[in-house]
Structure formats: structure tokens, C-alpha cells
C-alpha positions as a LaTeX table, in Angstrom:
\begin{tabular}{lrrr}
\hline
Residue & $x$ (\AA) & $y$ (\AA) & $z$ (\AA) \\
\hline
Met1 & 33.39 & $-33.73$ & 33.14 \\
Gln2 & 31.00 & $-36.02$ & 31.29 \\
Thr3 & 28.41 & $-38.04$ & 33.18 \\
Gln4 & 27.29 & $-41.54$ & 31.03 \\
Asn5 & 23.39 & $-40.81$ & 32.45 \\
Pro6 & 21.10 & $-42.29$ & 30.12 \\
Phe7 & 18.01 & $-40.21$ & 31.23 \\
Leu8 & 20.03 & $-37.13$ & 31.05 \\
Asp9 & 21.12 & $-37.66$ & 27.14 \\
Glu10 & 17.45 & $-38.98$ & 26.12 \\
Met11 & 16.04 & $-35.06$ & 27.52 \\
Ala12 & 18.45 & $-33.68$ & 25.99 \\
Lys13 & 17.46 & $-35.42$ & 22.78 \\
Leu14 & 13.98 & $-34.73$ & 23.46 \\
Thr15 & 14.55 & $-31.18$ & 24.10 \\
Thr16 & 16.58 & $-30.81$ & 20.88 \\
Ala17 & 13.57 & $-32.27$ & 19.36 \\
Ala18 & 10.84 & $-29.96$ & 20.91 \\
Met19 & 12.74 & $-26.97$ & 19.89 \\
Gly20 & 13.22 & $-28.16$ & 16.35 \\
Leu21 & 9.24 & $-28.57$ & 16.32 \\
Ala22 & 8.49 & $-25.26$ & 17.75 \\
Gln23 & 10.79 & $-23.41$ & 15.17 \\
Ala24 & 9.08 & $-25.33$ & 12.45 \\
Ala25 & 5.33 & $-24.65$ & 13.88 \\
Gly26 & 6.33 & $-21.00$ & 14.32 \\
Glu27 & 7.20 & $-20.72$ & 10.31 \\
Glu28 & 4.62 & $-22.77$ & 9.66 \\
Ala29 & 2.35 & $-19.83$ & 11.77 \\
Lys30 & 4.23 & $-17.27$ & 10.30 \\
Ala31 & 3.18 & $-18.64$ & 6.54 \\
Ala32 & $-0.37$ & $-19.31$ & 7.36 \\
Phe33 & $-0.43$ & $-15.54$ & 8.82 \\
Arg34 & 1.13 & $-14.01$ & 5.69 \\
Ser35 & $-1.37$ & $-16.07$ & 3.59 \\
Gln36 & $-4.17$ & $-14.76$ & 5.31 \\
Ala37 & $-2.71$ & $-11.59$ & 5.12 \\
Asp38 & $-2.43$ & $-11.66$ & 1.43 \\
Arg39 & $-6.21$ & $-12.89$ & 0.62 \\
Met40 & $-7.34$ & $-10.32$ & 3.13 \\
Val41 & $-5.52$ & $-7.72$ & 1.22 \\
Ala42 & $-6.68$ & $-8.91$ & $-2.17$ \\
Glu43 & $-10.30$ & $-8.52$ & $-1.09$ \\
Phe44 & $-10.10$ & $-5.41$ & 0.31 \\
Asp45 & $-8.48$ & $-4.47$ & $-3.33$ \\
Leu46 & $-5.63$ & $-2.24$ & $-1.60$ \\
Ile47 & $-3.15$ & $-0.75$ & $-3.05$ \\
Arg48 & 0.44 & $-0.10$ & $-2.17$ \\
Arg49 & 1.74 & 3.32 & $-0.31$ \\
Glu50 & 4.19 & 3.78 & $-3.25$ \\
Asp51 & 1.20 & 3.55 & $-6.00$ \\
Phe52 & $-0.93$ & 6.02 & $-3.95$ \\
Asp53 & 1.89 & 8.37 & $-3.27$ \\
Ala54 & 2.12 & 8.30 & $-7.15$ \\
Leu55 & $-1.24$ & 8.56 & $-7.83$ \\
Lys56 & $-1.98$ & 11.43 & $-5.51$ \\
Ala57 & 1.22 & 13.13 & $-7.20$ \\
Glu58 & $-0.40$ & 12.76 & $-10.86$ \\
Val59 & $-3.82$ & 14.15 & $-9.64$ \\
Ala60 & $-2.49$ & 16.96 & $-8.04$ \\
Ala61 & $-0.29$ & 17.79 & $-11.15$ \\
Leu62 & $-3.59$ & 17.28 & $-13.00$ \\
Arg63 & $-5.71$ & 19.42 & $-11.00$ \\
Ala64 & $-2.83$ & 22.18 & $-11.39$ \\
Glu65 & $-3.09$ & 22.01 & $-14.93$ \\
Val66 & $-7.12$ & 22.47 & $-14.92$ \\
Asp67 & $-6.66$ & 25.49 & $-13.07$ \\
Ala68 & $-4.25$ & 27.05 & $-15.60$ \\
Leu69 & $-6.54$ & 25.57 & $-18.44$ \\
Lys70 & $-9.36$ & 27.37 & $-16.47$ \\
Gly71 & $-7.43$ & 30.58 & $-15.94$ \\
Glu72 & $-6.43$ & 31.08 & $-19.82$ \\
Arg73 & $-9.81$ & 30.43 & $-20.30$ \\
Lys74 & $-11.59$ & 33.31 & $-18.16$ \\
Pro75 & $-9.88$ & 36.13 & $-20.41$ \\
Ala76 & $-11.35$ & 34.93 & $-23.61$ \\
Val77 & $-14.43$ & 34.30 & $-22.18$ \\
Arg78 & $-14.85$ & 37.70 & $-20.52$ \\
Ala79 & $-13.81$ & 38.78 & $-23.87$ \\
Lys80 & $-16.46$ & 37.37 & $-25.80$ \\
Ala81 & $-19.33$ & 38.53 & $-23.09$ \\
Ala82 & $-18.11$ & 41.99 & $-23.39$ \\
Ala83 & $-18.13$ & 41.60 & $-27.59$ \\
Ser84 & $-21.57$ & 40.14 & $-27.34$ \\
Lys85 & $-22.76$ & 43.05 & $-24.97$ \\
Ser86 & $-21.68$ & 45.60 & $-26.96$ \\
Ala87 & $-22.82$ & 43.85 & $-30.77$ \\
Gly88 & $-26.29$ & 43.77 & $-28.95$ \\
Ser89 & $-26.23$ & 47.75 & $-27.84$ \\
Ala90 & $-25.26$ & 48.59 & $-31.17$ \\
\hline
\end{tabular}
């Protein structure tokens, strides 16, 4: 059963228009917020988590390599020190 009430028809049109405007305003607010957040990230010079994790892994590998190189160098340094002590005694 449908009524032909012009007041109710006009209210339905206004409500539909208001919902459309509210949805458009919400999308615009979301875009403005995202733009502001992107600008703040750029100002703080932040990096993405994936980049951080990759860099962290690379630094850990380099530290392990440096430790290995230090470990190889220590016996050579000890041998040189021992050689210079024995040469100085003789």
C-alpha cells in the first residue's frame, strides 16, 4: 500500500540527499586525514617496517662478519706479538 503524501516524498528525498552528502563528506575527511598523515610521515623521515627489518638483518649479518674477521685477526696479532717478544729477547 503506497500513499501519495508529498510531504513524505519530500522528506525521503531530503534524507537520501543528506545521506549522500554525509557519505561524500566522510570520504573527503578520510582523504584529508590520509594526506595529513602522509605529510607528517614525510616530515618525520620515517621508513616502512619492511625496509627497517631488511636493514636490521643486513646490519646483523655485517656484525657477524666483523666478529668473524676479528676472530681471524686475533691469532695473527698474537703470533706477531710473540715473534716480536722473542726477537727482542734475542
